[in-house]
Backbone as CSV, one residue per row, in Angstrom:
resi,resn,N_x,N_y,N_z,CA_x,CA_y,CA_z,C_x,C_y,C_z
1,PHE,110.961,66.578,112.287,109.311,67.839,112.057,108.917,67.507,111.268
2,LEU,107.765,67.519,110.517,107.293,66.889,109.052,106.634,67.896,108.485
3,THR,106.453,68.682,107.001,105.648,69.026,106.670,104.171,68.111,107.101
4,VAL,103.376,69.476,106.592,101.469,68.841,106.095,102.192,67.964,104.845
5,LYS,102.922,68.341,103.642,102.394,67.312,102.363,103.195,66.525,103.030
6,GLU,104.635,66.161,103.476,104.953,64.593,103.967,104.388,63.766,104.864
7,LYS,103.569,64.520,105.769,102.804,63.849,106.296,101.621,62.976,105.295
8,GLN,101.103,63.969,104.576,100.596,63.354,103.511,100.889,62.360,102.766
9,GLU,102.077,62.028,102.431,102.581,61.547,101.820,102.929,60.220,102.569
10,ILE,103.565,60.304,103.907,103.494,58.894,104.504,102.034,58.509,104.615
11,MET,100.745,58.813,104.939,99.723,58.145,105.221,99.207,57.579,104.218
12,ASP,99.335,58.056,102.756,99.112,57.644,101.571,99.906,56.324,101.260
13,ALA,100.960,56.227,101.930,102.352,55.114,101.729,101.630,54.078,102.579
14,VAL,100.850,54.585,103.520,100.386,53.357,104.536,99.193,53.076,103.826
15,GLN,98.687,53.623,103.316,97.172,52.999,103.014,97.251,52.441,101.689
16,ARG,98.420,52.902,100.550,98.438,52.090,99.410,99.043,51.056,99.296
17,TYR,100.088,50.726,100.285,100.862,49.599,100.029,100.956,49.114,100.919
18,ASN,99.819,49.461,102.104,99.777,48.780,103.530,101.088,48.107,104.164
19,TRP,101.955,48.952,104.654,103.211,48.875,105.179,102.550,49.162,106.681
20,SER,103.939,49.189,107.407,103.341,49.097,108.845,104.143,50.555,109.053
21,TYR,103.457,50.873,110.110,104.092,52.872,109.866,105.864,52.490,110.150
22,ASP,106.574,51.593,111.373,107.464,51.344,111.453,108.703,51.069,110.032
23,LEU,107.812,50.441,109.239,108.582,50.411,107.678,108.809,51.764,107.373
24,ILE,107.474,52.119,106.697,106.967,53.568,107.062,108.300,54.670,107.470
25,TYR,108.992,54.269,108.473,109.785,55.137,109.327,111.256,54.940,108.378
26,HIS,111.513,53.810,108.451,112.967,53.367,107.586,113.049,54.190,106.628
27,ILE,111.840,53.841,106.112,111.785,54.128,104.023,111.867,55.823,104.159
28,PHE,110.813,56.099,104.959,111.588,57.804,104.716,112.442,58.249,105.208
29,SER,112.641,57.928,106.282,114.248,58.406,106.678,115.406,58.143,106.271
30,PHE,115.610,56.789,105.214,116.440,56.768,104.214,116.160,57.767,102.918
31,TYR,114.601,57.811,102.314,114.155,58.913,102.003,115.197,60.363,101.875
32,GLN,114.998,60.615,103.084,115.332,61.568,103.521,116.617,62.163,103.290
33,LYS,117.577,60.996,103.793,119.177,61.405,103.771,120.126,60.756,102.720
34,ASN,118.986,60.327,101.875,119.671,59.733,100.244,119.093,60.400,99.150
35,PHE,117.705,60.442,98.983,117.186,60.568,97.417,116.515,62.398,97.761
36,ARG,116.628,62.524,98.780,115.555,64.235,98.530,116.260,65.102,97.614
37,ARG,116.771,64.930,97.276,117.290,65.965,96.347,117.191,65.684,95.013
38,HIS,117.035,64.384,94.670,116.728,63.899,93.731,115.309,64.483,93.113
39,SER,115.571,64.294,91.798,114.204,64.043,90.715,113.100,63.948,90.927
40,TYR,112.806,62.697,91.984,111.370,62.047,92.590,111.063,62.393,93.943
41,ASP,109.742,62.220,93.668,109.198,62.712,95.641,109.153,61.319,96.165
42,PHE,109.030,61.099,97.689,108.655,60.323,98.631,107.811,59.193,97.873
43,ALA,107.129,59.793,96.934,105.708,58.923,96.707,106.197,57.723,95.438
44,PHE,107.156,58.449,94.512,107.793,57.913,93.424,108.670,56.687,94.153
45,PHE,109.323,57.172,95.144,110.330,56.455,95.887,109.512,55.435,95.936
46,CYS,108.488,55.412,97.082,107.532,54.691,97.562,107.111,52.900,96.394
47,LYS,106.648,54.143,95.511,106.829,52.965,94.427,107.336,52.017,93.925
48,MET,108.779,52.562,93.809,109.918,51.677,93.456,109.579,50.786,94.595
49,ALA,110.156,50.925,95.387,109.923,50.193,96.696,109.063,49.204,96.614
50,PHE,107.602,49.159,96.216,106.893,48.643,96.125,106.978,47.848,94.780
51,GLY,107.260,48.259,93.975,107.682,46.903,92.633,108.754,46.508,92.923
52,ALA,109.547,46.880,94.171,110.609,45.971,94.369,110.171,45.214,95.374
53,LYS,109.282,44.837,95.441,108.777,43.651,96.932,109.016,44.283,98.087
54,VAL,109.138,45.424,98.418,109.462,46.008,99.851,108.326,45.531,100.633
55,ASN,108.277,44.438,102.032,107.260,44.244,102.748,107.545,44.113,104.028
56,ASP,109.049,44.369,104.176,109.458,44.476,105.764,110.997,45.171,105.686
57,GLN,111.393,45.035,106.800,112.715,45.719,106.549,113.599,44.874,106.198
58,GLY,113.866,43.480,106.267,114.886,42.864,105.426,114.920,43.095,103.671
59,SER,113.504,42.823,103.392,113.376,43.249,101.897,114.034,44.749,101.659
60,PHE,113.102,45.770,101.926,113.866,46.868,102.130,115.462,47.180,102.236
61,LYS,116.026,46.961,103.401,117.748,46.473,103.733,118.070,46.005,101.989
62,ARG,117.870,44.588,101.455,117.547,44.569,99.660,118.060,45.112,98.431
63,PHE,116.518,46.114,98.794,116.600,46.909,97.464,117.621,48.361,97.733
64,VAL,117.672,48.608,99.045,118.568,49.569,98.776,119.672,49.283,98.737
65,ALA,120.779,48.212,98.620,121.946,47.204,98.834,121.589,47.504,97.133
66,GLY,120.773,46.803,96.378,120.199,47.184,95.034,120.585,48.165,94.401
67,LEU,120.222,49.162,94.639,120.013,50.888,94.930,121.275,50.964,94.771
68,GLU,121.860,51.151,95.114,123.657,51.216,95.928,124.401,50.740,95.085
69,GLN,124.545,48.897,94.902,124.981,48.682,93.622,125.197,48.687,92.343
70,THR,123.449,48.995,92.070,123.484,49.664,90.644,124.000,51.154,90.293
71,ASN,124.139,52.103,91.536,124.715,53.465,91.561,126.038,53.243,91.187
72,THR,126.938,52.294,91.663,128.380,52.250,92.046,128.451,51.533,90.292
73,LYS,127.807,50.420,89.652,128.136,50.314,88.614,127.932,51.126,87.327
74,VAL,127.027,51.908,87.387,126.829,52.822,86.518,127.847,54.170,86.750
75,ILE,128.393,54.245,87.290,129.507,55.045,88.392,130.653,54.785,87.528
76,GLU,130.578,53.541,87.375,132.027,53.032,86.849,132.239,52.733,85.165
77,VAL,131.180,52.872,85.051,130.605,52.780,83.263,130.938,54.537,82.727
78,LEU,130.587,55.267,83.746,130.622,56.817,83.109,131.721,57.236,83.669
79,LYS,133.009,56.517,84.495,134.333,56.547,84.431,135.067,56.477,83.295
80,ARG,134.496,55.601,82.478,135.092,54.115,81.081,134.470,55.886,80.181
81,LEU,133.856,56.447,80.177,133.621,57.313,79.234,133.937,59.067,79.634
82,GLY,134.515,59.125,80.853,135.676,59.892,81.213,134.705,61.358,81.892
83,LYS,133.798,60.763,82.498,132.423,61.208,83.060,132.469,60.932,84.446
84,TYR,132.723,62.399,85.544,132.915,61.443,87.098,131.621,62.451,87.635
85,ASN,130.163,62.410,86.864,129.372,63.085,88.105,128.580,62.300,88.197
86,ASN,127.368,62.231,89.567,126.746,61.211,90.023,125.281,60.638,88.853
87,PRO,125.091,59.295,88.277,124.622,58.791,87.183,123.128,59.704,87.821
88,THR,122.665,59.890,86.506,121.024,60.803,86.422,120.187,59.008,86.488
89,GLU,118.870,59.222,87.056,117.877,58.480,87.077,117.815,57.650,85.737
90,ALA,117.648,58.123,84.539,117.634,58.027,83.324,118.975,56.957,82.867
91,GLN,119.936,57.473,83.338,121.385,56.706,83.344,121.753,55.456,83.678
92,LYS,120.642,55.152,85.265,120.489,54.173,85.935,119.484,53.405,84.639
93,GLU,118.768,53.614,84.826,117.000,53.249,84.128,117.923,52.035,82.878
94,LEU,118.726,53.061,82.033,119.318,52.396,81.090,120.347,51.427,81.412
95,TYR,121.065,51.127,82.388,122.103,50.289,82.765,121.229,48.910,83.231
96,LEU,120.085,49.598,83.801,119.365,48.347,84.037,118.619,47.666,83.285
97,LYS,118.481,48.462,81.705,117.855,47.738,80.828,118.483,47.133,79.982
98,TRP,120.231,47.316,79.682,121.017,46.318,79.565,121.592,45.243,80.375
99,ALA,121.473,45.332,81.880,121.562,43.816,82.669,120.500,43.335,82.486
100,ASN,119.109,44.228,83.347,118.021,42.889,83.279,117.265,42.501,82.326
101,THR,117.312,43.359,81.309,116.198,42.983,80.103,117.117,42.671,79.200
102,TRP,118.162,43.034,78.812,118.895,42.637,77.262,120.335,41.513,78.128
103,LYS,119.938,41.184,79.456,120.656,40.081,80.202,122.361,40.194,80.047
104,PHE,123.256,41.714,79.410,124.672,41.207,79.624,125.275,41.583,80.744
105,SER,126.142,41.188,81.157,126.830,41.044,82.490,127.598,42.773,82.134
106,HIS,128.125,42.288,83.609,128.593,44.124,83.527,129.924,43.707,83.169
107,GLU,130.685,42.974,82.742,131.836,42.975,82.310,131.249,43.253,80.849
108,MET,130.320,42.781,80.175,130.153,43.241,79.064,130.006,44.410,78.077
109,ILE,129.170,44.974,79.391,128.876,46.862,79.729,129.661,47.361,79.233
110,LEU,130.992,47.113,80.369,132.210,47.940,80.343,132.743,47.616,78.839
111,LEU,132.988,46.695,78.646,133.315,46.101,77.500,132.524,47.344,76.172
112,ALA,131.653,47.078,76.071,130.608,47.810,75.438,131.507,50.081,75.502
113,ALA,131.796,49.996,76.409,131.949,51.100,76.986,133.202,51.422,76.375
114,ASP,133.952,50.501,76.340,135.220,50.666,76.266,135.912,51.020,74.412
115,GLU,134.246,50.656,73.674,134.009,51.001,72.141,133.912,51.773,72.040
116,ASN,133.668,53.316,73.364,133.318,54.313,73.188,134.935,54.984,73.327
117,ILE,135.944,54.320,72.901,137.788,54.769,73.156,137.664,55.862,71.886
118,ASN,137.666,56.087,70.721,137.773,56.565,69.846,136.553,57.674,69.051
119,ALA,135.420,56.990,69.990,134.327,58.592,70.083,135.224,60.040,70.457
120,ASP,134.332,60.711,69.483,134.469,62.110,69.802,134.151,62.746,71.092
121,ASN,132.558,62.273,70.925,131.528,62.539,72.407,131.249,61.303,73.365
122,PRO,132.056,60.581,73.764,132.108,59.120,74.414,130.006,59.582,75.421
123,SER,129.582,58.417,74.922,127.861,58.386,75.508,127.264,57.035,75.700
124,LEU,126.357,56.778,76.920,125.975,56.026,76.895,124.844,55.422,75.950
125,GLY,124.340,56.471,75.260,123.835,56.245,73.541,124.618,54.926,72.771
126,TYR,125.913,55.608,72.675,126.885,54.842,71.904,126.924,53.252,72.429
127,ILE,127.043,53.694,73.711,127.280,51.518,74.753,125.799,51.211,74.127
128,ASP,124.546,52.253,74.534,123.106,51.039,73.677,123.172,50.712,72.388
129,ALA,124.158,51.641,71.405,123.508,51.199,70.280,124.780,49.981,70.188
130,VAL,126.456,49.817,70.390,127.111,48.667,70.582,125.933,47.070,71.273
131,LEU,125.219,47.485,72.360,124.808,46.151,73.075,123.751,45.677,72.480
132,ASN,122.775,46.513,71.782,121.706,46.652,70.988,122.475,45.807,69.480
133,ASP,123.432,46.137,69.057,124.219,45.336,68.051,124.054,43.886,68.156
134,TRP,125.042,43.896,69.455,125.825,42.627,70.119,124.089,41.829,70.659
135,ARG,123.237,42.383,71.147,122.101,41.499,71.086,121.728,40.525,69.962
136,GLU,121.210,41.583,68.721,121.039,41.261,67.749,121.525,40.455,67.116
137,LEU,123.012,40.126,67.407,123.577,39.254,66.334,124.230,37.906,67.530
138,GLY,123.798,38.136,68.844,124.007,36.867,69.523,125.243,37.157,70.157
139,ILE,126.126,38.275,70.369,127.314,38.429,71.275,127.123,38.593,73.176
140,ASP,127.624,37.629,73.620,126.899,37.561,74.418,128.467,37.426,75.530
141,THR,129.546,37.026,75.100,130.321,36.795,75.884,131.565,37.440,75.783
142,PRO,132.566,38.323,75.975,134.006,38.911,75.702,134.198,38.506,74.686
143,GLU,134.569,37.025,74.533,135.266,35.968,73.709,134.754,36.445,72.629
144,LYS,133.000,36.309,72.214,132.824,36.826,70.715,132.684,37.756,70.943
145,ALA,132.592,39.001,71.219,132.751,40.142,70.972,134.357,40.637,70.247
146,ILE,135.203,40.356,71.013,136.518,40.318,70.803,137.055,39.510,68.964
147,GLN,136.173,38.503,68.766,136.338,37.496,67.737,135.435,38.539,66.167
148,ASN,134.204,39.143,66.852,133.380,39.908,66.033,134.305,41.301,65.607
149,LYS,134.783,41.689,66.304,135.704,43.014,66.452,136.629,42.770,65.772
150,VAL,137.311,41.635,65.062,138.355,41.210,64.845,137.881,41.031,63.235
151,GLN,136.785,40.072,63.073,136.078,39.814,61.744,135.693,41.063,60.818
152,TYR,135.578,42.291,61.968,135.055,43.758,61.153,136.418,44.349,60.664
153,GLN,137.190,43.972,61.053,138.507,44.597,61.388,138.795,44.179,59.743
154,GLN,138.420,42.944,59.698,139.194,42.451,58.833,138.505,42.722,57.429
155,GLN,137.673,42.509,57.010,136.436,42.817,56.403,136.884,44.634,55.992
156,LYS,136.894,45.256,56.993,136.978,46.490,56.602,138.372,46.853,55.818
157,GLN,139.252,45.994,56.114,140.848,46.025,55.218,140.623,45.513,53.891
158,LYS,139.673,44.522,53.683,139.394,44.123,52.322,138.786,44.775,51.614
159,ARG,137.566,45.442,52.057,136.748,46.841,51.474,137.969,48.002,50.759
160,GLN,138.483,48.477,51.790,139.676,49.769,51.605,140.762,49.253,50.504
161,GLN,141.567,47.872,50.320,142.097,47.024,49.480,141.146,47.440,48.126
162,ALA,140.417,47.101,48.154,138.980,46.664,46.587,139.081,48.264,46.349
163,SER,138.630,48.859,47.237,138.457,50.324,46.391,140.042,51.229,46.431
164,LYS,140.894,50.715,46.628,141.817,51.677,46.404,142.209,51.456,44.672
165,PRO,142.346,52.630,43.806,142.384,52.234,42.568,143.852,51.437,41.916
166,GLN,144.467,50.828,41.031,145.277,49.655,40.879,145.993,50.981,40.368
167,LYS,146.997,51.563,40.780,148.396,51.856,39.900,149.197,51.644,38.794
168,LYS,148.719,51.991,37.593,149.593,51.861,36.487,151.029,51.732,36.377
169,PRO,151.748,50.676,36.380,153.504,51.429,35.885,153.555,52.313,35.245
170,ALA,154.742,53.284,35.679,154.827,54.038,34.858,155.351,53.642,33.377
171,GLU,155.270,54.838,32.444,155.825,53.920,31.323,156.921,54.220,30.498
172,ASN,157.960,53.733,30.106,159.180,53.662,29.781,159.220,54.861,28.225
173,PHE,159.734,56.177,28.790,159.979,56.981,27.290,161.233,57.145,27.022
174,ASP,161.792,56.763,25.497,162.831,57.059,24.828,163.151,58.233,24.919
175,SER,164.660,58.738,25.564,164.908,59.896,25.534,164.686,60.794,24.119
176,GLU,165.078,60.202,23.091,164.873,60.383,21.847,163.436,61.752,21.803
177,LEU,162.175,61.067,22.434,160.814,61.315,22.760,160.872,62.493,23.334
178,ARG,161.743,62.430,24.290,161.547,64.040,25.469,162.512,65.184,24.736
179,ASN,162.325,65.142,23.685,162.422,66.711,23.227,161.741,67.774,23.906
180,LEU,162.836,69.037,24.539,161.821,69.656,25.268,162.932,71.279,24.869
181,ASP,163.137,71.069,23.421,163.329,72.302,22.573,162.491,73.687,22.355
182,PHE,161.216,73.231,22.179,159.884,74.287,21.808,159.600,74.964,23.402
183,LEU,159.865,74.277,24.335,159.806,74.908,25.338,160.802,76.253,25.515
184,ILE,159.687,77.613,25.725,160.454,78.828,25.706,160.568,79.628,27.313
185,GLU,161.495,80.258,27.379,161.519,80.675,28.978,161.051,81.987,29.048
C-alpha cells in the first residue's frame, strides 16, 4: 500500500524522467528495501538513477551494482581506519571524488588510508589530504608513493641531524685546578 506522498513521488518520477511504470516499480521496490532509512528521499534516489543514465531495467541493474560496489569499497577503507559503521552518503561521495575525479585506484586509496596508522584520530579527511598531495605531486602508483615516502624520511633525518647542536668535547682539567678546599659543609 502506498501513501499519498509516495504515489505523488512515483507520478513525478514518471513525468520527469519519462520512465515506464514497470521500471518505476523496480526502482521504487529497490529504494524501499535498501534506501528508505537513508537521509535522502525517493525523488533524490530517482535523480541519482537518472544521472547514472538509467532508462531500462538493465541500466538500473548496472546502477545498483555500482552503488553496492562503491559501498563495499568505502566499508573497506573505513575498516582500515578502525571504523566499522555503514558509510554515509558524504563518505561515499568523497570516495567517488578520489576514484572518478582524481582517478586514484582502490589500491592507492587503501595505501593513503594506511598513512593514517600513526594518527591519533584517523579520518577520511586525512586520506583526502594525502591523496590531494599525491595528486599535486603526480604520484599515481604504489611504487611512486613508496619512493616519495622514503625520500621524505631521508630529508626529515637530514633536517634533524642539521638542527641538533654539536656537542663540544669535554675539556680536560688538571687535578691541581680542581681544588675544592674552599667549599664548606
